N, C-alpha and C positions, 0 to 999 in steps of 0.2 A: 754426601748426597745434599743437595739444596733441599730446605722443607718445601713441602707444598700446601701445607695447612696451617693455620693459626696454632693449633694444638701442637704440630712439629715445632713451630716457632719456639712456644712456652717450653715444652718438655725439653728440647734440645737445647735451650737458653739455661734452664735450670742445671742441667748436666754438664754444660760447658763452662759455667762459671760458678760452680758450687763451692769452690775454694775461695771465693771472695768474701769478705767479712760483712759486706752490706749489698743489698739488692735495692732497697727503698728506704727513704727517710720521710717522717712527716714530724712537724714541730707541734708538741702538746705541753701545756704547763711550762713554756719558755724555753724547753729542752728539744732537741732534734732526738726522735725516737727511731730506733733502726729495725728494720725487718730483713732477715737473711733469705738467701734463695731457699734452703730447705724449710724454713718456717712458712714462706710463702707457698711453697708446694703442698705442704701439709694443709693450710688452711684452705687452699682451693680445693683439694681433694674432699676435705670435710663439708664445704659448702655445696659441692657436687652432688655428695651422698645425700644431703640435706634436700636439695631440689628434687631428687627421686622420691624421697620420703614424703614430701608434700605432695606427691601424685602428679608432679609434672614430668613430661617425657619429650621425646626427640621432636622437634620442630616447633615446641610451644615457644610463645613469646614472653621474654621477661625485661620489663624496663628497669633502667637505673636512672634515678632522679637525684644527682648529687653533684657536689662540687669535687675537685681533684682530691683523691685520698687513697691509700692502700686499699681500703675496702671496695672503692670502684674496680680496681684491677683485679682483686680477688673475685669479685662478683663475675665480671667479664670473664676470666679465663674459666671459672666454674661453668658457666653456661655453655662456653664453647666446648669444653671437654666432655659434656652429656650431649653434646650436638643439639642445643637448644639455640634460639635466635634471640639476642638481646637487643634492646630498644633504647638507646641512650636518650635523654631528655634533658635540655638545658635548664638548669636550676634557676635561671633568671626568668623563665616564663611564667605568666599568671595560671591560676587554676584552670580557666576555661581552654586555654591553648594546650595546656598538657592533657586536658580530658579528649580533645581532638585527637592527640597523638595516640592515647592508650585505647581509644575506641577504633580508630581506623587499623592500628597494628592488631587488635584483638588480645592486648598483652594479658596474661593470666596471673602476673605476680608483679610487684614493684619493689624496688629497694630505695628507701629514702635516706638522706644524709642525716637532716635534721628534723626536730619537731616542727619547725615552720614549714619544711617541705612536705612532711607528713600531713600537717593540716591542710595544705592544698589538696591533697587527695581525698581527705575526708570530707572536704567541702563538696566534691563532685563524684563522690564514690556512687551514689545512686543512679548516675548516668552511665555507669561502667558495669555491664551485665556479666562480662568477661573476666573481671578481676576479681580474683579468689584470695591472694594473699599479699599481705603488705608487712614489709620488713623494715626495721629502723636502724641505722647504723650507729648513731648516737647512744650513749646510756641514758635511760629515762627510767625513773623509779615508778612513775604513774602511766604505763602505757594503756592505751583505750583498749578495750575489749576486741580481740580478734588480730591484734597486732604483734608480731613476734620482734624481739630484739635480736640484733645481728649475732651477740655473744650466744643466746639461747639456740638460734638456728645452727650456728657453728658447732656446739656442744652435741644437738641432735644428730649431726652429721658424723661427728667423732664417735657416738655411740653406734652409729649403724654403718661404719666404714667397712666393718668386716663383711657385710654383705654384698660388697661390691669389689671383690679381690681382683677383678680384671680391669679396674678403672682404667689404668693407663693404656693397656692394650686396646680397650674398646675405643678411647680418645683416638687413638692413632688410625682407627677404622674411618674418620671423617674423610670425606674426598673432597677435591677442590671445589667441586660445583655446590658443595652443601651452603645453604644460606648461614652466614655468620651473624649478620646485623642489618636491622633496619635504621637508616639515619635519616630522619626528617629534615628537608632542606629548611632553612631559616625563613625563607619566604619574603624576599625582597618585592617580589609580585606573586598575587594569587595565593590559594591556600597551601601549605605545606605538603610536599609530596614524600612518601617513604622511598628512599632509595635502597635498593635491595644488593648489597654487596657480599659476594660469597668469600669462603675461605681463601680460594685461589685468587680472586680479584686483590684482596689485601696483601696476601703473602708474597705474589709476585711482584706488588710494589715495594715491599720490604726488601727483598732479595735484590732487585735492580737498583733501588736507591743504595744500599749498603756497597754495590759494586762501584760507585761514584763517589761516595762520600767518605771521608777519612775518620770514622768512629773506632774508639779504641777501648778494649776492656780496662775499667778504672777511670774512664772519663766521668765527669759529673754534669748533670743537667739540672735545671730547675723548671718543673711542670707547673705552667700557670695558665695557659690557654685550655679553653674549656675541653674536656676529654669526650663531650657529647659530638663534638666537631671531628672530622675525619682527619684534618691536618695534626692536630695534637695527637689523636689516637693512633695513627700510623706512625708518625715521626716520634713523639715523645713519649709513647707507650710500647708499641710492638717493637719498632726500630731500635730504640734506645735498650730495651731490656734485652733483646736477642744479641745486640752487640755487646752486652755486659757493662753498659753506662749505667752508673748509680742515679736513681731517678729520685729526686728531691721534690716533695710537693710544696709549692708556695702556699702560705697561709691565706692571703688574699692580695688583690693588685696593689693596695695601699702600701703593703709591707715588702713588695717586690724588690725594690731597689736596696733596702736595708739587708734583706735576707740573701740577694746576691753577694753581698759583702762577707755573709756568714758561711754560705756554702762554697763560694768562689767556684762557680761553674766552668767547665772547659768548653762546653758546647751550649748552644741555645736555640731553640725553634721559636719564633714569634712572628707575629704580624706586623706590618709597619707601623703601626701606632706606637708600638714602644720605643722602635728606633727613633720616630719623629720626635717622641717627647725627650729622649735623652740628648739628641741633637739640639733640640730648643733649648734645654737647660743649660747645655754647654755654652751656647752661643749667648744666652742671656747672662751667665755667670761672667763672661768675658765682657760683653758690652756695658755691664753696669758697674764694672771696675774703672779704674782710672785710665787716662789715656794710655799710658805705657802698656797697660795690661790688654786693652784692646788691640793696640799695634801688635804686640807680641802674638796675640791669637791670629790675627788676620795674617801676619808673615808666616806663622806655623801652618795655618791652613793653606796658603798659597804654595808654600815650599813642598808641603806634603802631596798636593794635588799634581805639581809640577814632576815629582819624582814618580808618582804612580802613573803618569803617561808613559814614562820609560820602561816601568815594570809591566804594564799591560801589553805593551808593544813588544816585550821580550827584547828590550834593547838594554845596552850597559848604561848605568847609572853614572853619571859624571862624577869623579872624586869630589869636587867641590860641593855639588849639589848633594851627594851622600852625606857629606860632613856636616851641611846646614841642616839635612833632615834628622841627623842625629841630635843637633841641638834642639831643634823644633820637638824632637820626641822627648827629651829631658824637660823642656820647659811647659809643654802642653800636652801632648797625647799619652805620655805615662801616667799623668794624673788622671786623665779621664778612664783609663783602663784600671787603675787603682781603686776607682769609686766603683766601678763594676765587678771587682773581686780580684783582678789583677792576674787571672789565669786562662782567659778565653782563648781557645785555638781558633774557633770560627763560629759564625752564627748563621741560622738558616732563616730566610724570610719568604713568606706565602701567605695567601688569602687574600691579597689586594696588591696594586702596584706599588713598588717602592720608588720614591723619588731618586732619579739618579744621582743627583747632587749629594744627598743624605748617604747613599750607598758609598760614593767616592770618599767621601769624609771618612766614614767607618773604617774602610780599607787603608787610607792612608795613615789612620791612627793606630793601626796595628790591630784592628777588629774586623777581620775580612766577614763580610755578609755574602752568602750564596744564595740568591735570589731564585726561587722557583716558581712554578705555574701548575695548577691543577684545579680540579673541582670535586666536590663530594662524589659525582658520578664516576669519577676516573680514579678513585680510591687512595689518595686523590692526585700523587704527582705525574705529570706528564713531561716536563722539562725542569732542569735545574743547572744552574752554573756549577763549575767545578774549579779546582785550582788550575787545572790544565787548560782550561778555556773560562776565563773570568772577563765578563763583559757588562760592567754596569750599564742599565738601561736596556739591557735584555734579560730574559728569564732563561738563558741557556739552551742547550740541546736536549733532544729527547733522551730519556733514560733507555737503557737496554731493552729491547722488546716492544717499545711503543712507538708506533708511526704517527707522524704529524703531517697534514698537508693543509693548504689554504684553498678554499672554495673559491668560486668565480666572484662572489660577493665580497671576499676577504675574510669570511668566517673560518675561524680555526677548527679543523677536524681532527679527532684523534681516534686510533684504532689500536686495541692490544689487549693483552690478558687483564689489565686492569679497569677495563670498561665494565660498569655495573650489569647486572642481570636485568635491570628495569625498575620502572617504577611499581611499587606494591599496589595491586588491584587497578591499575591505570595503564592498560595496553595501549590504548590511544595516545597518551601523552608520551609513553615509551617510544612509539612508532614515529612520533614527531621529532625525536631527537636522535635515534638510531636508525640509520638507513639499511636498505637491503644488503649492503656490502660490509656492514659492520661498523660504519664510521660514526662515531658520536659527535653531534654538531654541538660545539660548546657555547655558542652565543656570543663568543669573544671575536673581536676583530684584530687581525695581526698580519705580521710579515716574517718572513725567514730571509736572513742575510746571508752574506757570501760564505760566513763561517758555519752556516747551518744553525745558527742561534735564533731563537724564537722573539720577536718584539711585539709586546700586546699594545694596541693603540687604544681599544676602548672597549666596552661592552656594547654588543650590537643593540640591544635595546635602549642604551643611554644614549646612542648617537643622536645629536640635536641637528635637525634639518630646519634651517630658517624658512621664513615665508618666501625669501629671495632664492631659496634653492642651494644655499650654501651648507655644507656638512662640517660639523664641528664635533670633535671629541673632547667630553668635558673633563675626564678624568686627569689627564696629563696637565691640563691648564689649573685644574683645583690643586694639583700636586705642587705646582709652582709657589702657591701661597704659603704651603706648609712649611718653607725653608724661612719665611719672614716670622720673626718672633711675635709680631703683633696678632697673629692667627693660629687657631688651633684647628679650624675646620672650615670647610667652604663647599658650597654646592652651586654648580652653574645649571641655569634653566634657559629655556627660550624655544623649545621645539615648537614649530610651525608659527613662531611669533617673528615680529619685523627684525629683532635683534636679541642677543643674549643677556642676560642679567646675572649677577652673581651674589648669593646670600652668604655673608661674612659671619663666622664664629670668632668673636676677638679672644685673644689671651688676656684675660681680665687683670691677671697679676700685672703683666708688663703695662697694661693701659692705666692701671691704677698708679703705677709710678710715673708715667709720663704726665697724668692729670697732676700728681703732686709737684712735679718739676715745674708745670706750666702754672701753677698756683690756682687753678680751677677748684671748685668745692668738691669734697670728697663724698662720695654716696654709693649706694647699692650698686652691684653689677647691673641689675635690670635698668636701674636709672642711668647708668653711665652710657649704656647703649643708645640711649635718647637725646644724648647732649650733643648739640650741633657741632662744636669744636672736636669732639670725640670721632663722630662720624666723618668729619671732613679728614681728619688724620688719617683714619683708616682707609678712607678712599684713595688718600695720595699714596698711602703705603702699598695698596692692592694694586693701584696703576703702576707704581714703580716695579713691583714684581712681575707684572705682566707686559712689560713695555716692548717685548720683542715679538709680541704675537702680532699675526696678520690683522688688518683692520675690521674684518668681518668676524674674527674670533673674539675680539677685545669686547668684554661686558661693557655695555652703554651705561648701566644704572647698577648700583650697589645697594644691598639691605642688610644693614647690621643687625643681628640677632641678640637678643637679651641674655640667652644662655647656650650652652653647647647641646648637641643631641645627647640622647640617652636611649638605653634599651627599655626602661620603665616607660618612657613616653610613646615608645613605638617608633621611633625616628630611626634607631639602629636596630640590626638584626643582633642575635647574640654573639656573632662574631665580628662586630663592630662595623659591618657594611651599612651604609646610608640606605635608607628606604626612601628614595627621592619622591615618590609619589605621596608618601606621607608628609615628608616636609613641605612639598609644593602644596598639599591639601591645607596643612596647618596654617600657613602663611599666605593664603590664597587672596586676602584682602588687600594685604600689604603690597603684594606682587601685582595684582591688578591696578593698584595706585600708582606703582612705578610706570607701568606701560600707558596709563591714562595721562602721565603728565607730558607724554610726547604727542 
């Protein structure tokens, strides 16, 4: 029987894969440390008992403020098995934003990864009357009064576990409608809202996704996207575990590529940003080499792309092209795969649109990317590409049990067991997005093609309507610039204006090399952005990338920014989505000056 709750997923997963030598790994003191399924089960049971010993009960909210690590998984499963609701919190958030989440959710306990995260809570604890218990994952010999170490908590649970002999049976009494988690939206607009996801919401999504994704027991993945976000939590946490995939927790983003070489993952779930960076590095490495190296790379890319057209259209690849592609693979693609560990079977992309050109490059290079689509409110997967229907530029067909239709204004609507229960304590906001027939209004604009595949054209709220009445979808246009080695990011603006403009974030490493070749003075990145020759070069590169746009879509002015967007500055959400309003407000004077020039 298929599982119907997250407790079924966990307990069945342990039983099914108990003979595997490893369930999870984490790097500590330079070595990968392993956790078996039985060790994980024991720790979960102990922490579950400890939660009860603290006086917490079914329905209470427990927050987790931590980077990805085994203790995150243990705490999550422990909360679920005693039918509590956990509240994941992005560790990148500042103290006052964390306080909002804890107040709004009424969290009674919080688990913190490090002393730095704990200090954020201590800073705002006076504002949190419901918060009674603080637990720290890291070892710390000088814990503040009233703070428990995770080791001490687990020891208390081990001592009390005999008082709860029916723990597993009671965990199995959870029902699909039980509230599993409150996930606060990252808030690209307005204050965060607590998305209420039930056991049934997420479990149905796991089961449906596994019916179309080829995950195998013994596969390896590298977990680095924040578990605070539903994409990593559903795909990289619940789905991988239930399928028997070994979960390796990356140390941090800076060490991601080196640790890929160590772990040699076979599957990967990521947002487009990682694929964009890998693509940009591959292109830059080729372009910075000699003329022969550049020519070989371009030939290999063109050859792989030509062969891909035959493969995607289910046509026999001509022998000559197949032979040429084998040469291209030996000269270029095999080296790229080796740098990523050399064992990838496929990757999943979600969270934001992936440039079709980049998607095609990876598929041609033997690194298939299956792009999907979803939102926090849909647990999250709505559609996904599969090997049976692989269409770069689309986000695939709906997964089993999920319905999709396009409203009269182009908005994508979704209905199914994966749609949230609602926004916590916000019935009016819930009614705005879930209609009387149960259709969730995604806020995205899209079309369904002849093969039943969904194509996203833009966010409804991001559409630019110029003063002349022209509608412009900015995201696909911004994506065009991300294949140009001179840019790392871009934001298009111009709503209710006479014409659109583009804010450009340079790839300063590439710009610095160009400056050196041109014999211009070297200087700090912030200063480079203001050099007229650099601005002129970047504008020419941008216009070259955007040359196929209609005239009304083409940015008339460009603003070169002195640094990339960041989470700390508030320009990016924790899942790396650009907060357009924040960016527009930050550079409002420069933007107004551009329009004043006309």
